[in-house]
C-alpha positions, 0 to 999 in steps of 0.5 A: 396787301402782299409783300408784293404789293407792299414792295412796289408801292415801296418802290413808287415812293423811292423812284419819285412816280408819285406826284406830291399834291394835296390829295385830300382834295382830289377824292371827287377825281379819284372816284370820277377816274376810278368809275369812268374807265374812258377817262383813265384811257386818256388821262395824262401823266401829271393826273395819272401820277397824282392817282397813284399818290392818292391811293398810296396816301389814302393807303396810310389811311385806310388799311388795304385801299391800296391792294384794294386798288391792285385787285380792282385792275385800277393801278394796272389801268394807271400804269397800261396808261403811263406805258401807252404814253412813253412808247 
């Protein structure tokens, strides 16, 4: 992961953007949101924060996962939706 991506991930933790929950049981939902842009585009804030937490934690066990989500544009999609909900 690039240093910028690592700093971004650290910032998500620091500002409390990640919603702590039992992320290990959420793999199917995370995959659905990754594979279905329409579902991601209509997701609520709680779901988006769970998704960020899921990807951050998954990266802890599967190095480069978060970088892959960044490179795929998925993290940007999450951030776009969060911005949409807050504007």
